[in-house]
N, C-alpha and C positions, 0 to 999 in steps of 0.2 A: 449724169448730172449736167444741168444747163449752166454754162458759163455766162452769168448775168451781164458781165462787162461786155463780152463779145456780142451778146444778143442786143443789148441796149445801144451799143455803138452802131451795129448794123441797122437797127430800126431807125435811129436818128438820121443816119446817112441816107437811107432809102427814102424816108418821109420827106426830108429836105429836098432831095432831087425831085420826088414826085410832085410836091407842092409847087416847085419852081417851074416845072414843065407842063403842068396842067392848070389852066385858068379856072378860077372859081373854087378851088379846093381849099376848104377851111382847115386850119391846123388841128381842129378838134373833130375832123371828119371820122366817122365810124370805121372807115376802111383801115385806119391806123391800128385799131384794136384787132381787126381781122388779120392784118399783116403780122402783128406781134405774136398772135396765137399760132399762125402758120409757121413762122420761123422758130418758135419755141418747140414745136413738134419736130422740126428738122433737127434742131440741136439735141433733142432727147434721143432721136434715132441714131445720131452719130455726131461726133465733134465736127464743127465747121469753123472756118476762119471768117473774118468780117467781110472780106471781098467776095467770098463764095456766097455767104448769106445775102449780101447786097444784090448780087446777081440773081439769085433765086427770088428774092423779095420783089425786085422790080418786075420780073417776069410774072410773078403772082398778081401784082397790082394791075398789070396790063391786061390780064385775063378777066378781072372782075367787071361785071356789068356796072354801068355808071350809077344805078340806083341801089347797088348792093351796100348794105351797112350793117 
């Protein structure tokens, strides 16, 4: 079962960092949804802590093409 508090905390942390470090990224960018689904899958596969999810999430966003939404 996905710990929603851990998942949401990780998504908020990652998205905040990503928006601050990438010019022109809107807070409503479609990559946020992709990120949340990606991390949810990781949570379902095994339990993760917020720091570990944040690390995986930032790496995932770095691999996405700019036009991916």
